N, C-alpha and C positions, 0 to 999 in steps of 0.2 A: 301721691295718688297711685292706685294700683291698676294693673291691667296692661296688656300689650296693645297699644293704640297707635302704633307707628304709621299705619295707613288708614286710620279711622276718620280723618277729616281732610277736607280739601285744603291744599297748601297755599291758597291765595290767588293773586292775579297771575295766572299762568301765561297770559298773553305777553307779559314783559319778557319772558324767557325767549321769545322769538327774536328779540332785538339785542339782547345782552348776553355775554358769556356769564355762566353761573357765578364764577368767583368774583368777577367785576360787579355783578348785580348785588351779590351778598354784601360786598364792601360798601356799595353806595347806600343800600338800605340801612345797614348797621350804622354808618356815619350819620345819616339823617336821623335815625331813630334815637341815637344817643343824644344828639343835639336837641331833638324835640323833648326828650325826657327832662333835660335841664330846664327848657323853656316851660314845659307843662307844669313843673313843680312851682313855677312862679305865677303863670297865667291862671291856672285852674285852682289855685288856693289849696295846696295840699298841706298846709300847716306852716307855722313859723318856728324859728329856732327856739323861741321862748316858751312854746307850748310843750307841756309834758302830760302824757296820758298814762293812766294806770289800768292795765288790762288784767284779766283774771289769770291766775296761775294754772288753773285747769281749763284749758281752752285750746282752740286750733284755728288757724287761718284757712279760710275757705274761699274758693273762687266764685265770684258772681259776675262772670264775663258778660252775661246778658245786660248788665247795667254798667259795665266797665269798672268793676270794683273787685277788691278782695276784702273780706270781712273777717273779723275776729269774733268767734263765738265762745261764750261761757257755757261749758258743758253742764255744770251743776245747776245753773239758773235756767238754762235753755234759752238764752237771749244773746243777741249781738251786743257787744260792748265796745266795738271800735270798727272802723272801716277806713280804707284808703283807696283812692282811685288809681287806675292805671292810665297811661297816656293813650290818646286815640289810636296810635298805630298798633297797639297791642290788641285792640278789640277785634274779635273774630279769629284771633290766633289761638293756637293751643298753648295755654298758660298753665304751667305746673308750679305749685307752691311747695318749696322745700323749706322746712322749718326745724330748728333745733335750739331750744331755749330762746335766747334773745336774737338768734340768727334767723331771719326770715328772708328768703330769696324768691324772686319771681323769675321763672325760666320761660322765655319765649321759645318754644320748641320749633317754631317755624323759622325764626330769624337767627337763633343762637345767641340772643342778647340776654344777659342776666342782670337783674336789678335787685338792689337791697332795700328793704323797708325798715325804717327805724320805728320800732313799736312805740317808743316814747313820744314820737312826734307824728306818727301816722302819715309818713310821707316817704317817697323814694329819695334816698340820699346818694346812691351810687348806681351807675349802670356801666356795663362793659360788654363788648363783643367777645365771646369765649369760643365760638365755633359756629356750626351751622346745623342743619337737620341731622338727627342722630346723635346729638350731644346730650349726655346725662349729667346732672349736677347732684351731688350727694353731700350731706352735711351731718355731722354728729361728733360728739365728744370734743367740741371745740375746733374740729378740723373740717375742711371743705375741699372737694375735688371736682374737677371736670373730667368726664370719661367720654371720649369720642368713640362710640360703638362701631362706627364705620371705618375710621382710620386706625383705631387701635391705640390711641395715645391717652395717657393718664397724666394729669397735671394738678398738683396741689395749688390751691388759691387761698388768699387771705380772706376769711369770711366777712371782714369789715370793709376792706378796700377793693376786694375782688381781683387784686393784682396777683399774678403768678408768683409762686414761692418755689425757688429752685428750678432745676431743669425737668422737662417732661420725660416720661418713660414711654417706650413704644412696645406694645405687645402684638401678638399675631391676631389680626382682625379677621372676621368681626368678633366683637366682644359681647358677653352677656350683661344683663342688668346688674350693676354693682351695688354694694351695700357696706355700711360701716357698723362694726360690732360694738359691744359694750365698752371695750377698751379704747375705742377711737381709731382702730385699724380699718383700713379700706380693704375689701375683698372683691376681686374682679374675676369672673369666670372667663376662661379662654377655651371655648369649645374645640377650636382647631388643634390644640395640643392636649386636651383632656385634663387641664389643670385649673386650679383656682389660685390666683396670685395675691398675696397680701402686700399692703403698703403701710408702713408705720412712719409717721412724721414725714411723709413724702418719699421715703426710701423704700425701694422694692425689696421684698423679702424672698425667701425660698419658696418656689412654687409647690403646691400640695397636689399630688395626683388625685383626681376625682373620678376619672373614667378613661376611656380610650380616646385617642385622637379622632375628632369628628363626632363624638357623642353629643347628644342634645342635653346641655347643662342649664339648670336654673338655680338661682341663689335666693334664699330667704334667711332672715335673721330671726331666730326663735329665742325670745328673751335675751337678745344680744349675742347669741351664739350662731356662727355661720353654719347653714345646712345646705348642701349642694345636692340637688335632685338630678340624677342621670336617667332621663326617660328612655334612653336607648337600651341600657342594661337593666332598667327597673331596679335601681339601687339608690340609697340616700347616704351621703357622707356627712357625719356630724363632726365639726372641727372644734376641738376644745384645746386649751393650753396643755393638758396632759397627754393629748394625742387624738387620733381620729377613731371614729366608730362607724362601721358600715352596716346598714340595715337593708335587707332584701325586701323589695316592695312587691305587691301582687303582680303577676306576669302581665295582666291587661294594661298596666301602666305604659308598656312599650307600644301599645296600639295608637297612642296619641301622635298623629303625624308631625305636629309642631312641638311636641313635648307637653307635659302637664302644665297647667296654670297654677302658680303659687303666689301668695301675697309677698310684698316686699319685706314686711316685718310681721311678727306675731307677738302678742303680749305675754304668752306663756310658752310652754314646751310642746304644745300641739301644733303641728304643721299640716294644714289642710291642702289637698291637691285635687285639681279637677282634671280628670282623664278623658279619654275618648268616650263619646256617647253620653257625656254628662255624668260619668261615674265619679263618685266622691271618695277620696281616700284620706284617712286621718292618721298621721304618724305621730306617735307619742315618743319624742326624742329622749325622754327620761327613762322609760322602761323598755323601749325598743319594740313596742307593739304597733301593729298597723291594722286599723279597722277599715273595711270597705262598706260603703253605703250606696244603695241603689236610688236613682232618681226616676221620676216618671214625667219628664217633660221633654220628649224627643224633639229635636230640631230647634230648640231654644238657643239663643246666644247669651253666653255668660261672661262676666268679668271674673278674675281670680277670687276664690273664696277667702274669707278672713275669719278669725276666731277671736273671741273675747270671753273670758270666763269659761263656762261650760257649753257655750253655744257657738255654732259655726254659721256664718252669714254668707250666703251665696247670692251675689247680685245677678238677677235675671233681667237682662236688657229687653228681651222680647216682651215680657209682661210688665216691666217697670217695677218689679217687686223684689224684695229680699226673701229668699227661701231660708228658713231658720231650722237648724238641726240641733237638738238638745243631746249632747254627748252623754250626759249622766243618765238620762231616761232612755237613750237610744231610739229617739222618735222625732219626727218632724213636727214642728209647731206651726201655728197660723202664720202665713206669709205677711210681710209688712210692705205696704205701698211706699215706694220711694220716689218715683217719678212717673211721667206718662209712658205708656207702652212705646218702646223703641228709643226712649230718652237715654241720655248719658247718666251713668252712675259711677261716681268716684268714691272710693272707700279708703280710709286710712285709720290706723290704730295709733293713738297718742294719749299720753297721760292716763293710761288704764281706761280709756274710753274708745269706742268705735264710732267714727264719724262717717256719715253717708251724705253725699252732696251731688246734686244736679247743678253743674255750673251755670246753666241757663235758666234754672227754675228759681222760684222765690223761697223755697223751703229746704232746709237741711235737717238731718236727724242725728241725734247724739245718744248712743246706747251706753248704759252702764254695765258693769260686770254681772249684775243680777238680771240682765235682759230688759230692764226698764228703758223706755225711750222718751226723749223730749224732742218735739218739733220746733225748729228754730226758724223764725221769720228773718230772712237775710236782708230784706230791703227796708227794715225799720229805719226811719230817718233820725229820730231823736237819740242819737248816739254820738260819741266823739268821732270826728272825721266826717260826720254826715252832712253838716251844713257847708256844702261845696257848690260852686257853680257847676251846672251840668256840663258834661263833656259833649262836644259836637259829634254828630254822626255824619260821616262823609259818604258820598256816593261810592258804590262799589266800583273800583277801578278795573276789575277783572271782566267787565262785560257780562256780568251775570254768572261767570264761571267760578268766582270766589266770593268771599264775604268777609274781608278783613275788618271792616268797620261796622258790620251789621249786627244787630242784636236779635232778640226774639228766638224762635225755635227753628229757624232755617238750618240748612246744612252747615253754614258757616258759624252758626251760634252753638253748635253741638260738638262735643269732643268725640263723638262716634257716629259712624254712618248708621242710620236707622235700619235695623235688620228687617227683612220681610216678616210679616206675621206668621207665626208657626201654626200649622194646622193641627187640631187635636187628633190624637191617635184614633184610628178607625178600628173598632172592634169587629172581629170576625163574627162574633155572636152578640147581637145587640142586647140580649138578656144577661150577658156576663157581668158579674160584679167587677168593680175596680180591683186590681191586684193588691196584695199586701206590700208593705214597704220594709225590706229587710236590711240588716247590717251584719257583718261577720268579722270575727277576730279569732286568732288561734292561741292556744296555750297548752303546754304539757301534753303533747300528743293528741290533742283534740281541737275541734273547731266549733265555736258557738255561733249560731245564726239566730239573731234576735229579729223579731218582726212586730210591726203594728198592723192591726186589721184595717181595711179600707173603711173610710167614713161613708156610710150609706144608710138610707132609711130602713128601719126595722120592717121585716116582712116583704121587702122588695128584693127580688133576685137573691133568695136566701142562700147563704154559704153553709154547706153541710159539715165541712171540716177543712183544716189547714194541714198541708203535708209539705215535706221537704223534698225537692227534686235535685238530682245530681246532673252532671254534664250530659249524661245519656238520655235525659228527659224522662227518667223514671224515678219513682219514690226511692229514697235512700234507705237501705235496710239497716236496722240496728240503731236508729236514732233514739235518743231519750229526750222527751217522750216520743212515741211513734207518730203521734198526731195531736192536734188541738181541735176541740169542738168548734163548730162554726160560730158559736156565740162568743168566742174569746175575743178580747180586745187586743191581744198580742201574747207573745211568749218567746221562749228560747229553745231551739233545738240544739242538742249536743251530739256531735259525731265523734266518737271515741275510737281508741285503738289505732291511731294513725301514726305514720312515720314522720319524724321531724326532719324533713329534707327540704329542698328548695322548691318542691312542687307546689304550685298554687291550685288549690281545689276550689272549684266554682260550684255555686248552688243557687237555686231559685226557691222561693216559697210560693206555693200555689194554693189558691182558694178553690176548693172543689164545690161544684154546684150542679144542679140538674139542668142539662141543656135543653134546647127546643125539642129534641127528639126523646126527652125523658131519660137519656143516659147520662152518666157522670161526665162532666166536662171540667176544665181547669182554666182559671184565670191566673197566669203566671207573672211573677214579679221580674224585675231586671236581675241580672247576675250580680252576685257578691262573691268574693273569694278571699282566701287567706292561706298561709302556711300553718302547719299544725303545731306551732310553737312561737314563742317570742324570742327575740335576740337576747343572748345572755349578758349579764353584767360583767364587769372586769373581775379577774381573780384578785386576791388580796394577800398581804403578808409574804411577799416574795423574799426568799432567802437564797443566797448564793455562796457556797463554800468553795474557795479556790482549791484546785488540785493541779497536778502537773498537766499542763496543756489543756486545762478545762475548768469546769465548775460543776458542782452537784447542786441542782436547783430543787427547792420545795416551795409550795404555795398553798394557800387555803382555797377551797373550791369556790367557783363563782355561782351566782344565782342563775338558774336556767335549766332547761330540759335537754337531755341527750347532748351534753356539751363535750366538745373536743378542744384540747388546748394546743395552740400553735406556739412553739418555742423558736425564737429567731436569735441567731448570734452570727458573728463574722464567719463562722465555719459552715453556716447553712441553716436550714429550717427542719425542725422535727415536729411531729404530731403525736399526741398521746391522749389517752383517756384518764391516765393517772394524774395525781397532783405532785409528781416529781419527775425529774428527767436529768440524765447525765449528758452534759455538753462537753465535747472533746474537739481536739484539733485547733486549739487557740494558741497563739504565740505567748510564750512566757516573757516575764520582765516588762509587761505593758498592761494597760487597762483595756477592758472590753465592755461593751454595752450589750446586755441580753434582755430580751423582752418575752413576756408570756401574754398571749391573747386568747380569750375564750371564743369559740365559734360553734354555731349549729346551723340548721337549715334556714333560720330566719335572719341570720346576720352574724356579726362579730362585735366584740367589745373593744373598748380602747385598750391599748397595750399597757401592761404593768412592766416597768423597766427597772433594771438594777445594773450598777457598774461593778464589774469584777476586776480586782487588782491582782494580777498574777506576778507580783513582786517575789523575788527568791526568798523562801523561808530558810535562812542560813542556819547552820549548826556549828557548835563548838566541839571539835573532834581533835584528838592527838595524832601526831605522826607515829610511824613505826618502822621496824627493819632498817635502823640507822646505825647498826653496830660495826659494820665493816668499812664503810666509806662515807664521805659527805653525801648528803641528799641535795640534788640539783633541782631547783625550781625552774620550770621551762616557761617560755612565752606563749606556747600553744600546746595542744594535746598530742605531743609527739616527742621523740627522743633526739631529734636532730636540730630543733630550733634553738635560738639563743637562750641563754640562761638569764633569769631576772633576779635570782637570789640563791643563796646556799645555806642549808642548815648544817652546821658542823657535825662531824661524826660523833655519835654518842648522845646528841642533844634530842630529848623528847619534849616537845612543846605542845601547847594547846593552840590550835589554829581556828580561824573562821573559815568554814567550808561554805562557799556560796552556792555551787551547783555542780552537777556532773554532766559529762559528755563523752560520747564514744570517740576514740581516736586511734592512734597507732598502738599495736600490741607491744607490751613490754614484759620482759621476764626478769624477776628479781632473784638473784642467786642466793641471797641470804635466807629467804623464806622458800625458795624454789617454787614460787607461784608466778602465774602470768595473768595479765588482764589488759583489755583494750578500753577500760573505763578510766577517765581522768577527772580529777577534782580541781575546780578553780578555788584557790585558797588565798587568804590574806594572812601574812605572818609578819613577825617583827624582823625577819630576814629578807622580806620581799614578797611581792604578790605575783601569782602566776598559776601554773598547773602542776599537779603532782599525780603520778599514776596511783590507781587505787590500791596497788600492793604496798604502797608506802604510807597509806592513811588508814587509821584504825576504824574504818566504817564497818557496819554489820555485814556487808556484802549480801544483804537480803533483798534481792531484786534490783531493778534499775528504773529510775534512780532509787537509791536506798536511803534509809534514815529520814524519810520525809522530805528529802531534797527534790528540787525540780531539775529538769534537764536544762543545760545552758543554751540560751538562744544565741546561736552563732551568726 
């Protein structure tokens, strides 16, 4: 279930905390609850071991806490095909359903008890105390973990027995909401250090830098890929096996005091984000484009947006509706009623369907990728698991302050506190038409601002034209087209000739009309903004030719506008506009990793990497000047060190010359030449160093003959 609801519901019988220490109380409640779970499975008839139920493959488990149930809904049929009761002590608690294939876990977020439902028997088979408030349970890829967001501990558990697997890991608390990627790895945001930490098979991996220490980080899984939103720096980090990609988000993202709201998972590569003031941002993680969309519901309380297919669904708790934005048309569609105003709205994406549920209401919604919706009656009795003895409702032990066992639509039966009704915006001019609804995106040195005209009766408050306003509150010069007639249903303004930098340019679309005084007046939309380009794709075809202490790099250009390439190696970082670069300052006789990353004002690509092997390119060269005396092979590049071999006088042989190095100066009397260059050689008479006067090299530069300098 999505949304930040850590303080959304009363925590139960607060009066008990006056008489017991919190840790002692938690242990007593947990022990009692686990015992009651076992008894409840027998007394209240949650199935027998011999019963086996077949549930739909395309479905989801949904909470029906108002009836003390969880139900399994068939998304294609739009019907409930199974249900299982929870025990009485869970009623009125915040119950989250965690599901992954045949693994279905009920997490009591108030008590920290986790229970497992056997889908084939429609009953609770295991229960275990895993923590207390602030405990997150995640499951995916056959793995399951508990993440204590308050204490900072991460523990792998067996999804069948719920028992811990291995030792827990401790990270710097508090932690962000974690998620499991398509490969089954757990990713945990650690805002205090600015990292996201992976866990594979319970083992902690290398932390990935996502921002600065203390930044507001949020994690979502886009088609199984981790995406970390840093609301402090207004950036998004996409973490893929081949590397990370950073996208610059519109600057207003940083205005969200508690960070933008994002869904736990998305079915595709679009990540929707809800910012300050209800602004909606859509990050396309595939192409690196960010669209911003204006809303016209000031003061409303929202859950995180979700996306399925070409539509974004924004749960509006204030109105009890889903606001629906069509990304292909760039326009808002008719809202969909989901619950009563102020009610809870839980949203999840599963099996390529989007599920919307009010845990206390009788109806859930199942949306398909085409936008079609089925309304599901959760309280249908004639389904497997439905013929059960009713669960007793006990009196509220909290003296009216909590509602652990209460049903209905009271505060205890809802997962969110009912927000106050929002007041409609007050127009300065009652004759003003509603403002247009715009969306903006950037590309290739331009920004396109699309808008749809307000829905209003023809002939009432007529709009004379639509114009684009800049941040200065004046019409933007040079737009194409300059304006749209008032009869337009919508259109696209293009602002060209812009610089592809990190600047977020903000715009409004205004409907011009005649005011009460007969003069032109404007009904302005909310702000939308974008940078004037999209983030580039990665370069391709990287080649690295080894040279002495370096490499000559070439690559094919990346997609994108106004791209700069960042070349990183152990010797440092270089930037260039070209598709080639010379890297120097590397140690010979070892391997090095070099990377090339494309960057522009909208962000940067994943890095293209190459390993460069600076092994010595040896040469076959003869000795020389050996007619007067024996040639001594030295242990080092000097004349005073020990000898490691002797080439007899008059012998001219072919040697393997490994590398060259500067050393002590030596004068050869036979050739009357001097040199401080020494060659490391391998001969049949021994290995060591010979001065360059005694080796028939070309003497053309240093190192000569394509050799490398010896790494001493």
